[in-house]
C-alpha positions as CSV (number, residue, x, y, z in Angstrom):
1,X,-72.8,-4.7,-49.4
2,X,-70.3,-2.5,-46.8
3,X,-66.9,-3.9,-46.6
4,X,-65.7,-5.0,-43.1
5,X,-62.4,-3.5,-42.4
6,X,-60.6,-5.1,-39.3
7,X,-57.8,-3.1,-38.0
8,X,-55.4,-5.0,-35.2
9,X,-53.2,-2.8,-33.2
10,X,-50.0,-4.2,-31.5
11,X,-49.3,-3.0,-28.3
12,X,-45.9,-3.4,-26.7
13,X,-46.4,-3.6,-22.7
14,X,-42.7,-3.4,-20.4
15,X,-42.0,-4.3,-16.7
16,X,-38.8,-2.3,-14.9
17,X,-37.7,-4.0,-12.4
18,X,-35.4,-2.7,-9.6
19,X,-37.1,1.0,-10.0
20,X,-36.3,3.2,-6.6
21,X,-39.2,4.2,-4.9
22,X,-38.3,7.8,-5.0
23,X,-38.2,7.8,-8.6
24,X,-42.0,6.5,-8.7
25,X,-42.9,8.9,-6.3
26,X,-41.5,11.9,-8.5
27,X,-43.5,10.4,-11.4
28,X,-46.5,9.9,-9.6
29,X,-46.2,13.5,-8.5
30,X,-45.2,14.5,-12.3
31,X,-48.5,12.8,-13.4
32,X,-51.0,14.2,-11.1
33,X,-49.4,17.4,-11.9
34,X,-50.0,16.6,-15.9
35,X,-53.4,15.5,-14.7
36,X,-52.9,11.8,-16.2
37,X,-51.8,8.4,-14.6
38,X,-48.8,7.5,-14.1
39,X,-48.6,5.0,-16.7
40,X,-49.8,7.8,-19.2
41,X,-47.1,10.1,-17.5
42,X,-44.4,7.2,-18.2
43,X,-45.5,6.5,-21.8
44,X,-45.5,10.2,-22.8
45,X,-41.6,10.3,-21.0
46,X,-40.5,7.4,-23.1
47,X,-42.1,8.6,-26.2
48,X,-40.4,12.1,-26.2
49,X,-37.2,10.4,-25.1
50,X,-37.2,7.9,-28.2
51,X,-37.7,10.9,-30.5
52,X,-34.9,12.8,-29.6
53,X,-32.0,12.9,-32.3
54,X,-28.2,11.4,-31.4
55,X,-26.2,14.5,-30.1
56,X,-23.8,13.3,-32.8
57,X,-26.2,13.0,-35.7
58,X,-28.0,16.7,-35.0
59,X,-24.3,18.3,-34.7
60,X,-23.1,16.7,-38.1
61,X,-26.9,18.2,-39.6
62,X,-26.1,21.3,-38.2
63,X,-22.5,21.6,-39.4
64,X,-23.6,20.7,-42.9
65,X,-26.4,23.5,-42.5
66,X,-24.1,26.0,-42.0
67,X,-21.4,24.8,-44.9
68,X,-19.6,22.1,-43.1
69,X,-16.9,21.9,-40.8
70,X,-13.9,21.0,-43.2
71,X,-12.4,24.2,-43.6
72,X,-12.2,24.8,-39.7
73,X,-8.4,25.0,-38.7
74,X,-7.2,23.0,-36.0
75,X,-4.7,24.3,-33.8
76,X,-1.4,22.4,-33.5
77,X,-0.9,20.6,-30.3
78,X,2.3,19.7,-28.1
79,X,2.5,16.3,-27.1
80,X,3.8,18.0,-23.4
81,X,0.7,18.2,-20.6
82,X,0.7,21.3,-18.9
83,X,0.9,21.1,-15.3
84,X,-1.5,23.2,-13.1
85,X,-0.7,25.0,-9.6
86,X,-3.4,24.3,-7.1
87,X,-1.2,26.3,-4.5
């Protein structure tokens, strides 16, 4: 007897309202350049964008990898603002 395994895949959908026509045109052109539908292009853009690390977290990870930043000297600051001569 064979076991039947059913796999259910949930797929999310979103609607973007108020998208500027020029953005849509650029997305369509970009999709043509990559040889895919505009939906596939947007899906790829959103997937890559959501996978990017938060810049603050990335900086902390890099600083820890090189020994941390606890020993960095912070220069003294005065409470007096410097004026700029635009003349």
